[in-house]
Biopython code that builds the backbone (N, CA, C, O; Angstrom):
import numpy as np
from Bio.PDB.StructureBuilder import StructureBuilder

atoms = [
    (1, "MET", "N", (-18.101, 31.045, -39.925)),
    (1, "MET", "CA", (-17.131, 30.931, -40.991)),
    (1, "MET", "C", (-17.087, 29.478, -41.484)),
    (1, "MET", "O", (-16.489, 28.614, -40.844)),
    (2, "PRO", "N", (-17.719, 29.229, -42.611)),
    (2, "PRO", "CA", (-17.799, 27.847, -43.097)),
    (2, "PRO", "C", (-16.465, 27.302, -43.611)),
    (2, "PRO", "O", (-16.239, 26.094, -43.539)),
    (3, "GLY", "N", (-15.581, 28.146, -44.124)),
    (3, "GLY", "CA", (-14.320, 27.664, -44.686)),
    (3, "GLY", "C", (-13.163, 27.651, -43.712)),
    (3, "GLY", "O", (-12.041, 27.328, -44.102)),
    (4, "ALA", "N", (-13.397, 27.990, -42.469)),
    (4, "ALA", "CA", (-12.312, 28.091, -41.486)),
    (4, "ALA", "C", (-11.666, 26.738, -41.215)),
    (4, "ALA", "O", (-10.445, 26.657, -41.079)),
    (5, "ALA", "N", (-12.446, 25.694, -41.136)),
    (5, "ALA", "CA", (-11.891, 24.368, -40.858)),
    (5, "ALA", "C", (-11.030, 23.901, -42.027)),
    (5, "ALA", "O", (-9.944, 23.357, -41.829)),
    (6, "ALA", "N", (-11.515, 24.112, -43.229)),
    (6, "ALA", "CA", (-10.746, 23.717, -44.411)),
    (6, "ALA", "C", (-9.451, 24.529, -44.502)),
    (6, "ALA", "O", (-8.397, 23.982, -44.826)),
    (7, "ALA", "N", (-9.529, 25.819, -44.221)),
    (7, "ALA", "CA", (-8.343, 26.675, -44.268)),
    (7, "ALA", "C", (-7.315, 26.220, -43.242)),
    (7, "ALA", "O", (-6.114, 26.234, -43.509)),
    (8, "GLU", "N", (-7.785, 25.821, -42.081)),
    (8, "GLU", "CA", (-6.868, 25.351, -41.046)),
    (8, "GLU", "C", (-6.175, 24.054, -41.468)),
    (8, "GLU", "O", (-4.979, 23.884, -41.230)),
    (9, "VAL", "N", (-6.912, 23.154, -42.084)),
    (9, "VAL", "CA", (-6.324, 21.893, -42.573)),
    (9, "VAL", "C", (-5.294, 22.179, -43.652)),
    (9, "VAL", "O", (-4.214, 21.588, -43.662)),
    (10, "TYR", "N", (-5.635, 23.096, -44.572)),
    (10, "TYR", "CA", (-4.676, 23.455, -45.625)),
    (10, "TYR", "C", (-3.412, 24.069, -45.027)),
    (10, "TYR", "O", (-2.304, 23.771, -45.472)),
    (11, "PHE", "N", (-3.575, 24.912, -44.036)),
    (11, "PHE", "CA", (-2.424, 25.553, -43.395)),
    (11, "PHE", "C", (-1.529, 24.509, -42.727)),
    (11, "PHE", "O", (-0.307, 24.545, -42.872)),
    (12, "ILE", "N", (-2.140, 23.589, -42.001)),
    (12, "ILE", "CA", (-1.364, 22.548, -41.322)),
    (12, "ILE", "C", (-0.644, 21.669, -42.342)),
    (12, "ILE", "O", (0.520, 21.318, -42.147)),
    (13, "ALA", "N", (-1.328, 21.314, -43.428)),
    (13, "ALA", "CA", (-0.707, 20.507, -44.481)),
    (13, "ALA", "C", (0.465, 21.251, -45.117)),
    (13, "ALA", "O", (1.512, 20.659, -45.378)),
    (14, "ALA", "N", (0.290, 22.537, -45.363)),
    (14, "ALA", "CA", (1.367, 23.330, -45.952)),
    (14, "ALA", "C", (2.563, 23.407, -45.010)),
    (14, "ALA", "O", (3.705, 23.328, -45.463)),
    (15, "MET", "N", (2.327, 23.557, -43.726)),
    (15, "MET", "CA", (3.428, 23.602, -42.764)),
    (15, "MET", "C", (4.162, 22.259, -42.699)),
    (15, "MET", "O", (5.388, 22.221, -42.589)),
    (16, "MET", "N", (3.412, 21.167, -42.768)),
    (16, "MET", "CA", (4.050, 19.846, -42.755)),
    (16, "MET", "C", (4.927, 19.650, -43.989)),
    (16, "MET", "O", (6.037, 19.128, -43.893)),
    (17, "ILE", "N", (4.422, 20.073, -45.144)),
    (17, "ILE", "CA", (5.215, 19.959, -46.375)),
    (17, "ILE", "C", (6.468, 20.817, -46.271)),
    (17, "ILE", "O", (7.547, 20.389, -46.678)),
    (18, "LEU", "N", (6.335, 22.025, -45.730)),
    (18, "LEU", "CA", (7.490, 22.897, -45.546)),
    (18, "LEU", "C", (8.515, 22.260, -44.618)),
    (18, "LEU", "O", (9.714, 22.321, -44.887)),
    (19, "ILE", "N", (8.065, 21.659, -43.546)),
    (19, "ILE", "CA", (8.973, 20.984, -42.608)),
    (19, "ILE", "C", (9.693, 19.828, -43.294)),
    (19, "ILE", "O", (10.892, 19.638, -43.089)),
    (20, "LEU", "N", (8.974, 19.053, -44.109)),
    (20, "LEU", "CA", (9.603, 17.941, -44.828)),
    (20, "LEU", "C", (10.662, 18.434, -45.813)),
    (20, "LEU", "O", (11.718, 17.818, -45.953)),
    (21, "ILE", "N", (10.381, 19.536, -46.488)),
    (21, "ILE", "CA", (11.355, 20.102, -47.423)),
    (21, "ILE", "C", (12.599, 20.563, -46.673)),
    (21, "ILE", "O", (13.720, 20.298, -47.108)),
    (22, "ILE", "N", (12.409, 21.249, -45.555)),
    (22, "ILE", "CA", (13.554, 21.726, -44.765)),
    (22, "ILE", "C", (14.376, 20.547, -44.250)),
    (22, "ILE", "O", (15.606, 20.597, -44.264)),
    (23, "CYS", "N", (13.710, 19.496, -43.799)),
    (23, "CYS", "CA", (14.422, 18.307, -43.320)),
    (23, "CYS", "C", (15.216, 17.651, -44.445)),
    (23, "CYS", "O", (16.353, 17.227, -44.238)),
    (24, "ALA", "N", (14.628, 17.566, -45.625)),
    (24, "ALA", "CA", (15.317, 16.966, -46.766)),
    (24, "ALA", "C", (16.564, 17.770, -47.133)),
    (24, "ALA", "O", (17.614, 17.194, -47.416)),
    (25, "VAL", "N", (16.451, 19.083, -47.128)),
    (25, "VAL", "CA", (17.601, 19.939, -47.429)),
    (25, "VAL", "C", (18.687, 19.754, -46.370)),
    (25, "VAL", "O", (19.872, 19.701, -46.698)),
    (26, "ALA", "N", (18.291, 19.658, -45.115)),
    (26, "ALA", "CA", (19.266, 19.467, -44.036)),
    (26, "ALA", "C", (19.980, 18.124, -44.169)),
    (26, "ALA", "O", (21.188, 18.040, -43.947)),
    (27, "VAL", "N", (19.246, 17.079, -44.528)),
    (27, "VAL", "CA", (19.861, 15.754, -44.688)),
    (27, "VAL", "C", (20.840, 15.757, -45.850)),
    (27, "VAL", "O", (21.932, 15.200, -45.737)),
    (28, "VAL", "N", (20.464, 16.377, -46.969)),
    (28, "VAL", "CA", (21.362, 16.453, -48.125)),
    (28, "VAL", "C", (22.633, 17.222, -47.751)),
    (28, "VAL", "O", (23.737, 16.795, -48.088)),
    (29, "ALA", "N", (22.482, 18.336, -47.066)),
    (29, "ALA", "CA", (23.647, 19.127, -46.650)),
    (29, "ALA", "C", (24.527, 18.319, -45.704)),
    (29, "ALA", "O", (25.752, 18.379, -45.806)),
    (30, "PHE", "N", (23.929, 17.568, -44.789)),
    (30, "PHE", "CA", (24.693, 16.754, -43.860)),
    (30, "PHE", "C", (25.522, 15.713, -44.613)),
    (30, "PHE", "O", (26.711, 15.556, -44.335)),
    (31, "PHE", "N", (24.908, 14.999, -45.564)),
    (31, "PHE", "CA", (25.640, 13.959, -46.269)),
    (31, "PHE", "C", (26.723, 14.528, -47.178)),
    (31, "PHE", "O", (27.772, 13.905, -47.341)),
    (32, "LYS", "N", (26.496, 15.687, -47.767)),
    (32, "LYS", "CA", (27.551, 16.323, -48.568)),
    (32, "LYS", "C", (28.747, 16.651, -47.681)),
    (32, "LYS", "O", (29.890, 16.386, -48.053)),
    (33, "THR", "N", (28.486, 17.227, -46.512)),
    (33, "THR", "CA", (29.556, 17.573, -45.584)),
    (33, "THR", "C", (30.265, 16.318, -45.097)),
    (33, "THR", "O", (31.491, 16.295, -44.993)),
    (34, "TYR", "N", (29.500, 15.278, -44.799)),
    (34, "TYR", "CA", (30.076, 14.020, -44.319)),
    (34, "TYR", "C", (31.008, 13.418, -45.367)),
    (34, "TYR", "O", (32.122, 13.005, -45.043)),
    (35, "LYS", "N", (30.560, 13.367, -46.620)),
    (35, "LYS", "CA", (31.389, 12.798, -47.677)),
    (35, "LYS", "C", (32.665, 13.609, -47.866)),
    (35, "LYS", "O", (33.738, 13.043, -48.070)),
    (36, "LYS", "N", (32.549, 14.960, -47.796)),
    (36, "LYS", "CA", (33.719, 15.821, -47.954)),
    (36, "LYS", "C", (34.712, 15.587, -46.826)),
    (36, "LYS", "O", (35.916, 15.503, -47.068)),
    (37, "GLU", "N", (34.222, 15.479, -45.595)),
    (37, "GLU", "CA", (35.109, 15.255, -44.452)),
    (37, "GLU", "C", (35.778, 13.882, -44.524)),
    (37, "GLU", "O", (36.951, 13.751, -44.173)),
    (38, "MET", "N", (35.056, 12.869, -44.968)),
    (38, "MET", "CA", (35.663, 11.540, -45.091)),
    (38, "MET", "C", (36.734, 11.539, -46.175)),
    (38, "MET", "O", (37.761, 10.877, -46.025)),
    (39, "LYS", "N", (36.511, 12.270, -47.261)),
    (39, "LYS", "CA", (37.516, 12.371, -48.316)),
    (39, "LYS", "C", (38.772, 13.064, -47.783)),
    (39, "LYS", "O", (39.889, 12.616, -48.043)),
    (40, "GLN", "N", (38.587, 14.156, -47.036)),
    (40, "GLN", "CA", (39.734, 14.868, -46.466)),
    (40, "GLN", "C", (40.474, 13.993, -45.459)),
    (40, "GLN", "O", (41.703, 14.024, -45.397)),
    (41, "ARG", "N", (39.750, 13.228, -44.686)),
    (41, "ARG", "CA", (40.363, 12.335, -43.698)),
    (41, "ARG", "C", (41.228, 11.287, -44.397)),
    (41, "ARG", "O", (42.346, 11.000, -43.967)),
    (42, "GLU", "N", (40.692, 10.721, -45.485)),
    (42, "GLU", "CA", (41.453, 9.720, -46.240)),
    (42, "GLU", "C", (42.697, 10.334, -46.865)),
    (42, "GLU", "O", (43.756, 9.706, -46.883)),
    (43, "GLU", "N", (42.579, 11.563, -47.381)),
    (43, "GLU", "CA", (43.747, 12.244, -47.959)),
    (43, "GLU", "C", (44.809, 12.507, -46.899)),
    (43, "GLU", "O", (45.999, 12.341, -47.168)),
    (44, "ARG", "N", (44.398, 12.914, -45.697)),
    (44, "ARG", "CA", (45.365, 13.145, -44.616)),
    (44, "ARG", "C", (46.049, 11.842, -44.214)),
    (44, "ARG", "O", (47.251, 11.822, -43.949)),
    (45, "ARG", "N", (45.286, 10.763, -44.169)),
    (45, "ARG", "CA", (45.858, 9.463, -43.805)),
    (45, "ARG", "C", (46.890, 9.024, -44.842)),
    (45, "ARG", "O", (47.960, 8.531, -44.487)),
    (46, "GLN", "N", (46.567, 9.202, -46.119)),
    (46, "GLN", "CA", (47.505, 8.824, -47.170)),
    (46, "GLN", "C", (48.760, 9.694, -47.138)),
    (46, "GLN", "O", (49.866, 9.197, -47.346)),
    (47, "ALA", "N", (48.590, 10.986, -46.879)),
    (47, "ALA", "CA", (49.741, 11.884, -46.796)),
    (47, "ALA", "C", (50.635, 11.495, -45.616)),
    (47, "ALA", "O", (51.861, 11.548, -45.713)),
    (48, "LYS", "N", (50.014, 11.106, -44.507)),
    (48, "LYS", "CA", (50.778, 10.690, -43.327)),
    (48, "LYS", "C", (51.564, 9.416, -43.618)),
    (48, "LYS", "O", (52.726, 9.292, -43.230)),
    (49, "GLU", "N", (50.920, 8.464, -44.308)),
    (49, "GLU", "CA", (51.608, 7.222, -44.659)),
    (49, "GLU", "C", (52.765, 7.491, -45.619)),
    (49, "GLU", "O", (53.831, 6.888, -45.497)),
    (50, "LYS", "N", (52.552, 8.400, -46.573)),
    (50, "LYS", "CA", (53.605, 8.742, -47.537)),
    (50, "LYS", "C", (54.786, 9.380, -46.815)),
    (50, "LYS", "O", (55.937, 9.050, -47.099)),
    (51, "ALA", "N", (54.510, 10.288, -45.887)),
    (51, "ALA", "CA", (55.575, 10.949, -45.143)),
    (51, "ALA", "C", (56.328, 9.936, -44.288)),
    (51, "ALA", "O", (57.549, 10.017, -44.157)),
    (52, "LYS", "N", (55.607, 8.988, -43.712)),
    (52, "LYS", "CA", (56.236, 7.956, -42.887)),
    (52, "LYS", "C", (57.149, 7.075, -43.736)),
    (52, "LYS", "O", (58.248, 6.717, -43.312)),
    (53, "ALA", "N", (56.682, 6.726, -44.951)),
    (53, "ALA", "CA", (57.480, 5.889, -45.844)),
    (53, "ALA", "C", (58.730, 6.633, -46.299)),
    (53, "ALA", "O", (59.803, 6.035, -46.373)),
    (54, "GLU", "N", (58.614, 7.934, -46.607)),
    (54, "GLU", "CA", (59.779, 8.717, -47.010)),
    (54, "GLU", "C", (60.781, 8.857, -45.870)),
    (54, "GLU", "O", (61.991, 8.856, -46.097)),
    (55, "LYS", "N", (60.284, 8.974, -44.667)),
    (55, "LYS", "CA", (61.166, 9.097, -43.506)),
    (55, "LYS", "C", (61.903, 7.784, -43.275)),
    (55, "LYS", "O", (63.072, 7.789, -42.890)),
    (56, "ALA", "N", (61.237, 6.675, -43.505)),
    (56, "ALA", "CA", (61.869, 5.367, -43.296)),
    (56, "ALA", "C", (62.947, 5.110, -44.342)),
    (56, "ALA", "O", (63.940, 4.440, -44.060)),
    (57, "GLU", "N", (62.752, 5.643, -45.558)),
    (57, "GLU", "CA", (63.743, 5.453, -46.615)),
    (57, "GLU", "C", (64.997, 6.279, -46.357)),
    (57, "GLU", "O", (66.093, 5.871, -46.743)),
    (58, "ALA", "N", (64.857, 7.411, -45.723)),
    (58, "ALA", "CA", (66.000, 8.312, -45.528)),
    (58, "ALA", "C", (66.937, 7.859, -44.443)),
    (58, "ALA", "O", (67.938, 8.523, -44.175)),
]
sb = StructureBuilder()
sb.init_structure("model")
sb.init_model(0)
sb.init_chain("A")
sb.init_seg("    ")
for serial, (resi, resn, name, xyz) in enumerate(atoms, 1):
    if name == "N":
        sb.init_residue(resn, " ", resi, " ")
    sb.init_atom(name, np.array(xyz, "f"), 0.0, 1.0, " ", f" {name:<3s}", serial, name[0])
structure = sb.get_structure()
């Protein structure tokens, strides 16, 4: 089979590209989740400070 070596190289290259795409998607999803969680954390902190300030005024 003269084309077997070339086919194997193409297959390995295709798998590597697929792995890189999956990794890129995972990294993007991670950073989206991270940014969302940091935003929620900041909102909770601000709400806590606001509640503390209102309690101190009363």
